[in-house]
DOMAR-519920 format. One record per residue: residue in one letter; x, y, z of N, C-alpha, C in turn. Coordinates in steps of 0.001 Angstrom, whole numbers, padded with zeros to 6 digits, always signed. Atoms other than C-alpha are relative to their C-alpha. Layout:
# residues N
AXYZXYZXYZ/...
# end
This chain:
# residues 395
X-001442-000103+000119-147003+167615+221035+000722+000627-001139/X-000510-000496+001122-146484+168282+217619-000214+001499-000175/X+000183-001425+000158-147854+171752+217859+001102+000743+000826/X-001072-000693-000955-145365+172416+220784+001391-000242-000635/X-001229+000040+000625-142437+171077+218688+000136+000793-001105/X+000226-000971+001135-143429+173314+215801+000270+001261+000419/X-000136-001341-000578-143570+176501+217937+001526-000165+000307/X-001281+000071-000462-140298+175495+219438+001024+000192-000928/X-000871-000287+001129-138558+174880+216180+000073+001333-000659/X+000098-001450+000789-139727+178052+214566+000354+001001+000729/X-000705-000909-001205-138864+179880+217652+001277-000010-000164/X-001374+000120-000149-135567+178636+217615+000456+000452-001564/X-000352-000656+001360-135212+179653+213760+000067+001580+000038/X+000263-001324-000158-136297+183154+214336+000944+000490+000915/X-001050-000477-000954-133958+183547+217343+001109-000157-000590/X-001083+000217+000762-131300+182143+215381+000337+001123-000912/X+000132-001092+000750-132014+184622+212655+000494+001333+000479/X-000143-001411-000638-131746+187477+214918+001561-000099+000304/X-001508-000196-000364-128377+186331+216164+001017-000014-001184/X-000524-000118+001324-127174+185842+212718+000323+001140-000604/X-000165-001510+000489-128076+189390+211751+000690+000574+000792/X-000838-000300-000908-126409+190589+214634+001382-000167-000292/X-001447+000686+000485-123169+188754+213820+000356+000791-001327/X-000319-000489+001060-123280+189956+210349+000086+001524-000005/X-000166-001194-000263-123752+193543+211438+001214+000418+000474/X-001352-000059-000497-120761+193213+213513+001344-000187-000717/X-001020+000388+000937-118621+191625+210765-000209+001195-001039/X+000158-001041+001176-119783+194825+208391-000408-001006-001173/X+000434+000552+001192-121205+192125+205731-001611-000020-000042/X+001517-000040+000230-124639+191706+204269-000501-001578+000799/X+000431+001437-000735-126629+188771+206537-000220-001164-001047/X+000292+000885+000822-127562+187127+203412+000803-001224-000244/X-000831+001069+000060-124463+184631+203290-000187-000766+001406/X+000449+000370-001254-125201+183901+206919-000970-000732-000099/X+000951+000660-000017-128481+183021+206498+000048-001243-000937/X-000343+001084+000766-127603+180585+203606+000528-000869+000699/X-000937+000812-000592-125025+179109+205766-000663-000834+001192/X+001078+000351-001069-127575+178741+208778-000912-001356-000574/X+001070+001095+000632-130018+176717+206114+000956-001006-000232/X-001017+001014+000260-127052+174691+204961+000085-000922+001302/X-000394+000777-001180-126188+173573+208764-001004-000620+000620/X+001338+000695-000993-129923+172827+209915-000680-000656-001180/X+000706+000784+001181-131080+171278+206539+000234-001387-000115/X-000362+001764+000216-130963+167865+205140+001531-000038-000374/X-001670+000161+000078-127274+166712+205372+000722+000903+000704/X-000810-000841-000858-126418+169390+207676+000313-000365+001503/X-000545+000353-001222-125028+169460+211343-001267-000457+000725/X+000831+000052-000770-128203+169483+212976-001471+000055-000654/X+001085-000012+000823-131352+168752+210694-001316+000513+000890/X+001261-000373-000655-134589+170588+211904-001225-000644-000951/X+001136+000673+000668-138053+169129+210904-001158+000857-000075/X+001054-000980+000206-140157+172225+210798-000643-000152-001361/X+000617+000254+001323-142964+171687+208362+000273+000625-001316/X-000193-000649+001255-142062+172177+204805-000825+001133-000478/X+000993-000998+000403-145310+173830+203923+000029+001129+000432/X-000297-001307-000820-144852+176444+206449+001196+000926-000586/X-001284-000961+000456-141358+177475+205182-000026+000239-001306/X+000249-000118+001345-142332+176984+201709-000750+001319-000232/X+000777-000887+000038-145105+179323+202009+000655+001614+000726/X-000735-001341-000689-143145+181978+204212+001026+000265-001135/X-001132-000428+000878-140262+182004+201751-000451+000562-001349/X+000387-000607+001095-142556+182547+198897-000670+001654+000324/X+000316-001329-000473-143923+185680+200911+000993+000780-000108/X-001183-000616-000099-140471+186554+201600+000408+000586-001470/X-000622-000453+001313-139681+186730+197629-001159+001411-000311/X+000879-001153+000374-142976+188858+197248+000335+001222+000875/X-000517-001281-000747-141809+191329+199945+001129+000418-000458/X-001557-000649+000468-138220+191781+198737-000543+000651-001450/X+000078-000595+001187-139411+192606+195129-001075+001092+000298/X+001034-001200-000283-142452+194673+196321+000611+001146+000598/X-000592-000976-000609-140302+196958+198472+001149+000677-001003/X-000971-000369+001045-137795+196993+195633-000719+001048-000779/X+000863-000469+000743-140372+198156+193278-000319+001298+000546/X+000602-001408-000415-141494+201120+195745+001370+000752-000186/X-001054-001099+000289-137965+202508+195171+000170+000856-001386/X+000135-000546+001173-138732+203255+191651-001510+000493-000706/X+001365+000101+000648-141674+204683+189498+000347-000099-001399/X-000045+000207+001442-142278+204036+186114+000491+000979-000746/X-000725-000926+000822-140942+207280+184942+001366-000009+000519/X-001389+000166-000297-137629+206684+186716+000408-001393-000956/X-000390+001046+000769-137590+203256+184979+000243+000367-001365/X-000224-000592+001602-137970+204963+181322+000974+000933+000114/X-001016-000931+000161-135705+207690+182109+001495-000499+000082/X-001256+000442-000183-132995+205622+183210+000225-000919-001156/X-000227+000810+001527-133638+203323+180199+000711+000874-001144/X-000498-000946+001053-133021+206212+178027+001571+000503-000059/X-001362-000560-000633-129833+207403+179987+000829-001067-000102/X-000949+001047-000029-128143+204198+180453-000375-001242-000842/X+000461+001162+000645-129743+201770+178054+001235-000901-000508/X-001245+000670+000663-126164+200904+176155+000495-000727+001169/X-000939+000535-000958-124484+200319+179388-000707-001205+000869/X+000328+001306-000687-127199+198189+180931-000279-001212-000887/X-000212+000885+001019-127394+196155+177687+001284-000838+000276/X-001232+000558-000074-123524+195572+177977-000035-000728+001576/X+000424+000713-001121-124238+194692+181755-000471-001372-000080/X+000746+001162-000202-126590+192007+181439+000454-001175-001091/X-000462+001137+000930-124914+190311+178320+001442-000243+000611/X-001578+000505-000293-121232+190666+179616-000222-000899+001459/X+000156+000848-001174-122255+189281+183294-000695-001105-000141/X+000947+001091+000339-124796+186930+181903+000558-001238-000640/X-000635+000972+000697-122790+185128+179415+000703-001196+000481/X-000714+000891-000769-120500+183394+181653-000797-001105+000751/X+001082+000753-000890-123418+181777+183636-000675-000811-000981/X+000516+000944+000866-124844+180736+180525+000815-001005-000510/X-000785+000938+000588-121838+179046+178954+000317-001258+001038/X-000248+001015-000962-121283+177477+182379-001079-001040-000216/X+001077+001098-000110-124756+175915+182409-000097-000819-001130/X-000450+001052+001131-124059+174387+178751+000950-000998+000432/X-001189+000893-000140-120731+173136+179798-000379-000936+001082/X+000137+000711-001013-121943+171711+182832-001223-000913-000167/X+000785+001224+000342-124815+169633+181165-001427+000561+000368/X+001365-000487-000439-127830+171822+182464-001105+000236-001105/X+000846+000024+001000-129194+172137+179092-000391+001457-000265/X+000313-001195+000336-130583+175197+177199-000740+000763+001166/X+000690-001006-001118-133198+176268+179993+001006+000090+001012/X-000975-000118-001116-130494+175525+182678+001018+001036-000421/X-001026-000969+000486-128108+177792+180626-001101+001390+000130/X+000634-001154-000511-130799+180408+180735-000471+000459+001394/X+000276-000136-001489-131335+180114+184470+001390+000652+000471/X-001150-000575-000399-127835+180512+184888+000510+001347-000351/X-000181-001382+000598-127447+183634+182650-000645+000971+001097/X+000790-000843-000815-129948+185236+185199+000900+000213+001130/X-000687+000258-001401-128087+184014+188273+001523+000997+000102/X-001361-000815-000391-124706+185587+187553-000214+001645-000766/X+000108-001419+000720-126045+188633+185248-000284+001140+001058/X+000767-001094-000848-127873+190738+188247+000833+000019+001287/X-000614-000254-001393-126227+192394+191262-001127+000183+000753/X+000988+000258-001008-128185+192173+194537-000269+001532+000368/X+000302-001422-000407-129938+195894+194936+000074+000103+001467/X-000158+000000-001195-130349+195095+198494+001328+000144+000805/X-001528-000180-000842-126651+194675+199465+000825+001122-000631/X-000539-001128+000570-125571+197123+196917-000323+001396+000783/X+000704-001255-000807-127731+199831+198707+000496+000193+001330/X-000382-000044-001223-126612+198738+202108+001634+000191+000170/X-001452-000191-000098-122760+198808+201007+000155+001581-000161/X+000044-001463+000329-123350+202350+199517-000208+000984+001367/X+000537-000863-001499-125126+203532+202957+001307-000094+000911/X-001039+000393-001272-122440+201844+205210+001504+000716-000235/X-001403-000524+000426-119571+203312+203219+000057+001609-000337/X+000176-001519+000174-121033+206916+203041+000153+000352-001495/X-000346-000461+001502-121010+206835+199252-001374+000418-000547/X+001320-000789+001032-124737+207841+198346+000119+001288-000575/X+000123-001218+000657-123980+211201+197742+001203+000289-001072/X-001208-000226+001030-120783+210334+195404-000435+000246-001318/X+000080-000324+001527-120645+211491+191770-000342-001151-000495/X+000161+001178+000913-120493+207986+190583-001170-000765+000511/X+001066+000727-000554-123425+206726+192622-001281-000114-000969/X+001150+000246+001109-126333+207755+189950+000370-001032-001209/X-000244+001160+000862-124466+205354+187593-000247-001085+000463/X+000199+001331-000623-124517+202557+189847-001612-000236+000301/X+001434+000128-000197-128089+203187+190785-000812-000047-001466/X+000676+000209+001393-128979+203516+186994+000362-001438-000428/X-000285+001469+000576-127448+200049+186183-001030-001076+001078/X+000711+001077-000590-129410+198470+189125-001458+000285-000391/X+001585-000364+000485-132807+200193+187889-000024-000952-001489/X+000176+000435+001243-131951+198750+184373-000059-001600+000361/X+000228+001430-000225-131178+195250+185755-001374-000523+000546/X+001202+000403-000295-134253+195140+187530-001007+000088-001003/X+001113+000217+001137-136206+196077+184536+000120-001089-000839/X-000467+001201+000633-134290+193589+182756-000891-001336+000591/X+000497+001406-000365-135396+190911+185231-001622+000183-000093/X+001741-000173-000108-139240+192237+184992-000309-000767-001346/X+000118+000866+001022-138577+190818+181443+000323-001381+000086/X-000761+001321-000080-136458+188000+182159-000742-000981+000772/X+001032+001019-000966-138593+186181+185039-001205-000605-000704/X+000995+000567+000517-141485+185802+183230+000131-000744-001338/X-000324+000921+001192-139880+184413+180133+000702-001368+000467/X-000555+001311-000450-137851+181876+182320-001181-000777+000496/X+001018+000843-000483-141028+180844+184216-000970-000697-001036/X+000653+000498+001045-143001+180532+181053+000867-001124-000767/X-000779+001120+000524-140208+178375+179668+000135-001087+000806/X-000075+001179-000912-139921+176146+182760-001390-000730-000082/X+001227+000637-000270-143590+175455+182889-000485-000559-001429/X+000425+000624+001384-144060+174721+178896+000321-001314-000078/X-000311+001384+000196-143816+171117+177806+000322+000011-001504/X-000467-000076+001430-143245+172240+173976+000443+001412-000347/X-000570-001197+000638-141835+174709+171763-001169+001079-000281/X+001020-000714+000289-145222+176235+170573-000605+000515+001244/X+000391-000406-001348-146489+176269+174360+000871+000783+000464/X-000903-001049-000934-143454+177833+175771-000085+001217-000820/X+000036-001281+000777-143755+180457+172791-001325+000960+000518/X+001235-000794-000180-147326+181430+173521+000016+000335+001507/X+000056-000438-001441-146668+181405+177483+000847+001167+000069/X-000777-001035-000104-143747+183843+176771-000844+001248-000451/X+000755-001267+000686-145952+186192+174672-000932+000516+000872/X+001156-000054-000945-148960+185780+177304+000853+001073+000934/X-000540-000729-001289-146312+186988+179951+000471+001603-000316/X-000641-000986+000141-144551+189673+178195-001353+001030-000297/X+001522-000780+000151-148396+191052+177330-000307+000549+001280/X+000336-000571-001478-149037+191201+180987+000946+000885+000327/X-000919-001013-000503-145791+192973+181913-000272+001164-000744/X+000377-001247+000617-146701+195468+179164-001190+000730+000445/X+001275-000687-000722-150210+195993+180441+000500+000713+001272/X+000129-000448-001341-148796+196337+184091+001025+001204-000133/X-000880-001248+000046-146240+199023+182973-000907+001136-000250/X+001075-001120+000588-149230+200972+180872-000675+000592+001439/X+000892-000311-001298-151239+200725+184313+000741+000895+000885/X-000989-000574-000754-148183+201804+186245+000011+001742-000492/X-000241-001435+000478-147613+204967+184058-001325+000894-000082/X+001082-000788+000268-151248+206075+183452-000857-000055+001333/X+000933+000014-001341-153122+205084+186911+000932-000527+001033/X-000711+000704-001322-150642+204335+189395-000447+000879+001095/X+000273-000759-001183-151830+207336+191491-001555-000447+000575/X+001374+000544-000366-155517+205744+191419+000416-001260+000915/X-000310+001147-000846-153801+202372+192839+000511+000689+001263/X-000774-000375-001068-151802+204409+195296-001279+000789+000983/X+000786-000427-000905-155063+206234+196511-001134-001189+000506/X+000869+000858-000423-157043+203129+196664+000582-000807+001424/X-000522+000638-001210-154564+201526+199114+000421+001008+001117/X-000349-001163-001255-153607+204652+201185-001259+000094+000844/X+001204+000060-000945-156206+204678+204133+000128+001169+001130/X-000357-000612-001059-154529+207195+206354+000038-000591+001591/X-000386+000812-001106-154078+204420+208881+001170-001029-000411/X-001184+001085+000346-150826+202405+209150-000554-001416+000018/X+000474+001177+000005-152782+199337+209877-000718-000323-001172/X+000631+000212+000998-155315+199543+207344+000821-000023-001428/X-001144-000124+001240-152417+200505+204650+000716-001119-000031/X-000876+000990-000015-150302+197720+205756-000765-001434-000637/X+000746+001067+000531-153226+195226+205350-000409-000045-001527/X+000355-000093+001355-154282+196470+201871+001298-000187-000799/X-000825+000210+000861-150861+196708+200517+000595-001519-000190/X-000161+001351+000010-150105+193139+201563-000740-000792-000660/X+001014+000762+000811-153179+191686+200368+000120+000208-001157/X-000171-000355+001453-152792+193460+197082+000919-000814-000591/X-001280+000432+000503-149284+192343+196770-000067-001652+000005/X+000344+001424+000080-150230+188564+197289-000662-000411-000909/X+001160+000324+001336-153303+188741+195054+000595+000186-001281/X-000573-000309+001188-151191+190378+192273+001024-001004-000155/X-001114+000801-000045-148455+187937+192933-000556-001558-000541/X+000683+001402+000181-150936+184808+192919-000421-000093-001565/X+000313-000285+001402-152570+186159+189558+001142-000048-001011/X-001411-000143+001043-148922+186742+187923+000210-001683+000044/X-000521+001473-000179-148226+182995+189159-001020-000740-001304/X+001175+000816+000612-151565+181869+187288+000503+000072-001615/X-000066-000162+001266-150584+183291+183991+001606-000198-000372/X-001502+000431+000339-146596+182099+184331+000514+001472-000047/X-000865-001270+000220-145296+185883+184842+000888-000074+001392/X-000867+000099-001517-143858+184841+188368-000843+001032+000978/X+000529-000883-001073-145065+186220+191520+000921+001146+000338/X-000996-001277-000535-141889+188221+192093-000039+001066-000952/X+000214-001118+000831-142394+190147+188890-001397+000803+000226/X+001073-000835-000302-145911+190873+189865+000077+001016+001049/X-000265-000697-000947-144831+191996+193125+000693+001365-000076/X-001184-001225+000446-142123+194396+191595-000893+000999-000700/X+000891-000631+001051-144551+195607+188909-001103+000905+000942/X+000960-000759-001058-147140+196589+191967+000703+001097+000734/X-000876-001290-000505-144260+198399+193752+000096+001165-000654/X-000365-001427+000756-143726+200536+190820-001244+000681-000156/X+001488-000577+000421-147396+201204+190306-000232+001028+001168/X+000379-000787-001187-147511+202725+193962+000796+001363-000038/X-000327-001191+000183-146863+206488+193744+000887+000350+001203/X-001042-000014-001121-144018+207892+195810-000824+000869+001056/X+000699-000612-001124-146649+209659+198136-000207-001203+001026/X+000380+001129-000929-147284+206082+199707+001297-000540+000145/X-000902+000895-000129-143746+205000+199306+000481+000012+001458/X-000531-000042-001440-142490+206209+202934-001034-000770+001070/X+001026+000484-001129-145850+205117+204688+000307-001768-000223/X+000014+001526+000247-145555+201483+202836+001444-000506+000449/X-001163+000611-000427-141846+201298+203700-000120-000144+001576/X+000054+000040-001517-142391+201948+207345-000557-001068+000346/X+000641+001115-000270-144967+199547+207401+000310-001524-000346/X-000360+001289+000457-143661+196611+205518+001300-000432+000165/X-001354+000326-000455-139871+196768+206200+000024-001114+001108/X-000292+001015-000954-140088+194544+209398-000403-001194-000602/X+000531+001517+000765-142397+191862+207482+001163-000338-001109/X-001103+000286+000750-139765+192225+204811+001232-001062+000313/X-001017+000342-000722-137014+191604+206838-000220-001517+000463/X+000389+001272-000369-138698+188643+208509+000006-001139-001197/X+000123+001158+001160-139839+186716+205466+001150-000329-000801/X-001054+000162+000905-136868+187445+203366+000996-000865+000707/X-001262+000779-000631-134263+185995+206054-000868-001419+000089/X+000417+001402+000137-136740+182814+206251+000104-000665-001628/X-000103+000446+001378-136682+182734+202336+001559-000395-000360/X-001271+000377+000211-132814+182629+202293+000370-001270+001021/X-000241+001076-000743-132768+180235+205130-000827-001527-000559/X+000565+000931+000542-135218+177996+203532+000582-000519-001191/X-000594+000576+000999-133468+177852+200304+001402-000572+000498/X-001289+000635-000577-130190+176752+202421-000612-001355+000631/X+000221+001101-000505-132148+174168+204100-000567-001010-001264/X+000420+000812+001069-133271+172645+200694+001027-000461-000806/X-001341+000309+000712-129765+172460+199416+000874-000771+000838/X-001198+001181-000497-127348+169448+200587+001016+000496-000087/X-001489-000524-000349-124222+170724+202049+000928-000977-000868/X-000979+001004+000518-122721+167398+200356-000250+000485-001553/X+000181-000281+001212-123955+168740+197045+001350+001154-000485/X-000948-000917+000262-121393+171704+197244+001535-000124-000596/X-001556+000301+000618-118021+170316+196762+000266-000404-001376/X-000348+000184+001539-118418+169089+193356-000418+001288-001148/X+000249-001055+000997-119532+172620+192108+001050+001202+000464/X-000985-001003-000751-116770+174532+194153+000887+000647-001348/X-000873-000765+001126-114474+174960+191024-000850+000718-001055/X+000857-000854+000880-117127+176109+188554-000552+001120+000765/X+000518-001192-000513-118526+178547+191242+001048+000954+000282/X-000975-000833-000102-114981+179760+191712+000521+000669-001197/X-000408-000618+001047-114235+180340+188156-001164+001110-000283/X+001040-000894+000137-117657+182221+188111+000182+001334+000500/X-000035-001008-000740-116919+184244+190789+001204+001010-000359/X-000967-000894+000378-113550+185368+189435-000628+000816-001422/X+000928-000605+001281-115331+186314+186038-001158+001041+000433/X+001174-001031-000304-118266+187949+187885+000726+001104+000464/X-000575-000959-000475-115966+190057+189703+000510+001262-001001/X-000581-000808+000974-114030+191060+186671-001012+000919-001066/X+001051-000455+000921-117262+191583+184462-001053+001575+000589/X+000611-001260-000598-118753+194034+187191+000738+001151+000174/X-001000-000920-000046-115691+195985+187443-000019+000735-001276/X-000022-000298+001277-115875+196580+183661-001282+000878-000230/X+001374-000544+000260-119682+197598+183674+000133+001502+000718/X-000081-001207-000873-118996+200044+186598+000995+000950-000763/X-000924-000708+000781-115992+201531+184933-000757+000641-001147/X+000686-000620+000984-118092+202144+181845-000870+000803+000216/X+001388-001167-000480-121246+203683+183370+000531+001103+000760/X-000721-001270-000498-119065+206037+185469+000672+000813-000963/X-000512-000776+000834-117092+207098+182782-000829+000741-001026/X+001006-000660+000798-120174+207875+180671-000572+001387+000761/X+000550-001212-000545-121058+210343+183134+001295+001094+001021/X-001375-000787-000216-117481+211787+183574+000590+000034+001183/X-000686+000413-001462-116110+210245+186713+001319-000181-000312/X-001312+000304+000091-112578+209877+187256+000385-001436+000438/X-000046+001418-000141-110785+206485+187651-000252-000366+001395/X+000469+000559-001126-111149+206166+191299-001350-000224+000334/X+001594+000334+000101-114925+206604+191051-000448-001132-000761/X+000429+001178+000857-115029+204183+188022+000261-001319+000783/X-000334+001065-000731-113309+201620+190570-001018-000222+001038/X+000922+000297-001090-115666+202170+193181-001347-000491-000515/X+000965+000455+000651-118492+202007+190938-000239-001529-000297/X+000048+001390+000454-117800+198611+189653+000381-000989+001231/X-000110+000573-001340-116650+197366+193151-001637-000279+000750/X+001196-000125-000789-120059+198582+194277-001230-001288-000473/X+000948+001068+000712-121823+196112+191564+000152-001332+000346/X-000372+001325+000007-120129+193053+192520-000826-001018+000716/X+000831+001024-000701-122563+191518+195241-001126-000482-000757/X+001054+000536+000482-124932+189002+193941-000713-000561+001283/X+000879+000339-001286-128144+187919+196330-001131-000434-000403/X+001232+000626-000131-131701+187692+196394-000695-000193-001577/X+000484+000543+001410-132424+187593+192333+000499-001276-000170/X-000850+001277+000333-129821+184984+191878-000758-001208+001007/X+000542+001166-000718-131271+182762+194608-001852-000139-000201/X+001626+000328+000401-135029+183306+193551-000012-000666-001465/X-000287+000493+001302-133821+182584+189915+000226-001625-000142/X-000143+001205-000195-132299+179473+191317-001405-001039+000642/X+001287+000889-000484-135418+178241+193175-000971-000058-001045/X+000866+000255+001033-137599+178872+190164+000573-001183-000926/X-000551+000836+001145-135107+176665+188001-000195-001500+000947/X-000001+001291-000586-135155+173827+190631-001562-000497+000438/X+001373+000078-000025-138901+174144+191204-000455-000387-001121/X+000552+000388+001459-139196+173741+187484+000588-001457-000637/X-000585+001300+000424-137356+170339+187613+001314+000037-000483/X-001094+000216+000499-133963+171231+186587+001179-000591+000730/X-001046+000560-000767-130743+169795+187721+000289+000445+001455/X-000186-000434-001215-130542+169973+191622+001408+000539+000227/X-001425-000574+000011-126755+170915+191021-000131+001265-000299/X+000089-001626+000574-127760+174204+189455-000217+000702+001250/X+000426-000615-001199-129231+175155+193088+001438+000030+000680/X-001324+000001-000756-125732+174264+194830+000835+000778-000553/X-000755-000967+000696-123963+175986+192354-000296+001567+000073/X+000696-001121-000323-126206+179136+192870+000561+000433+001509/X-000331-000218-001523-125717+178804+196654+001457+000265+000248/X-001466-000125+000093-121906+178545+196194+000302+001574-000344/X-000200-000739+000765-121803+181188+193885-000535+001492+000822/X+000671-001327-000729-124206+183809+195976+000843+000213+001255/X-000598-000056-001078-122214+182802+199091+001244+000686-000152/X-001426-000628+000092-118919+184063+197884-000138+001416-000635/X+000019-001375+000288-120179+186986+196090-000397+000967+000881/X+000543-000689-000873-122136+188225+198797+000741+000543+000979/X-001047-000243-000804-119207+188154+201112+000993+001002-000583/X-001242-000388+000794-116430+189197+198423-000312+001365-000252/X+000609-001354+000402-118653+192186+197335+000236+001257+001086/X-000192-001159-000822-118828+194504+200306+001405-000195+000430/X-001354-000234-000214-115218+193527+201138+000747+000808-001071/X-000778-000912+001176-113964+194848+197867-000301+001280-000195/X+000407-001471+000003-116042+197759+197975+000532+000902+000979/X-000866-000888-000890-114345+198895+201085+001104+000187-000237/X-001190-000006+000233-111102+198321+199797+000214+000751-001407/X+000025-000602+001193-111909+200111+196355+000529+001312+000103/X-000540-001596-000157-111321+203845+197500+001665-000108+000198/X-001413-000151+000001-107711+203110+198631+000870-000503-001044/X-000625+000590+001059-107021+200868+195735+000045+001278-001041/X+000300-001061+000943-108345+203863+193403+000943+001138+000064/X-000811-000878-000528-106193+206291+195304+001569-000434-000452/X-001338+000698+000632-103097+203970+194703+000071-000105-001362/X-000091+000134+001536-103664+203542+190984+000363+001313-000188/X+000021-001351+000540-104016+207217+190486+001503+000574+000446/X-001451-000282-000350-100487+207731+192353+000836-000765-000765/X-000926+000970+000955-099093+205008+190560+000216+000638-001523/X-000054-000708+001326-100039+206555+187234+000672+001186-000318/X-000798-001222-000155-098726+209932+188270+001732-000404+000063/X-001794+000158-000196-095158+208387+189256+000442-000517-001202/X-000375+000327+001472-095144+206632+185844+000420+000967-000777/X-000102-001152+000622-095985+209755+184099+001191+000729+000224/X-001134-000893-000443-093301+211776+186077+001299-000623-000368/X-001367+000831+000336-090626+208995+185408+000123+000091-001683/X-000038+000077+001642-091365+209170+181556+000480+001549-000137/X-000535-001178+000378-091176+212957+181565+001587+000273+000295/X-001487-000173-000314-087572+212890+183490+000793-000412-001099/X-000889+000624+001165-086312+210574+180780-000165+000905-001196/
# end
């Protein structure tokens, strides 16, 4: 009977995810906030708590993180990362500092401590590459002149996370200052080695993985991703970073084949990951953090608009394009939830997870909506400035 109940509950979860995804498509928004809401509704303290084995959901959600970061890494080569670092490094630093500081300050003010502040820095700093890419595609802006600036910021954020995540993981796992310092140095050394391998021998990794058969390629890529993620966890570099760096290591020759094979698995396990995060968040913990979340949302919208404006201006884009670039960067999503999951698993205040859930829910919904209205707002802004200039000329 236990096996029957397990299959029924898992089947209900997956069918429910399909319905939620379809609803998100009809509404024209990312499914991420709806997945989180579904988890909140059917988790502890929800409307109808489910009792599917936590071990299965935990393992599936970890695979979801690996799949998300693996396919994100496939979007970039090591050369792309280094090229964007050279072109947009000043804006990338501004982006991370400007958007991360409000979260860090909030973490200190809310009593999460220095490590909690470090976690909150990452939660508020990084845009959701998945949601941003979907918004750009849905609004037909992939070919816009400001889009390379937006993508450059996303690449730099991902590279920044490749450094940040192992540091956070090492700090969470360490029990003292010297142990934390040693763990961070080991993590950064592993990161440097991984990038070196990606630059020098990425093509060899691709040749090993590619087998001329979609089935064998799927098994090799997935197996290698899980193996690398597990080894990364063993040295406190984080499974997410290991998967991301593996994706970078695979050459562009393999990108299309790997995407075609892995995207369905990515979508399934990523959905389980977001739902699992919602299941472990008690809805009754959300009301106390709504005001801090609202304050962070307001600041997060403003700081991303500034970042997009500066990035677009650096490549000679006019005001409407600068507004579109800033609005496109607003959504937060997978990275913020991954960081919150690492923080709570590391023993930090559970309220941090609730704050992250409320923040991501708001930003994942608000971001695509504001991006859709950025174009008419930009045209209105230009028209208003011309009218003012004309009025001054007449006087």
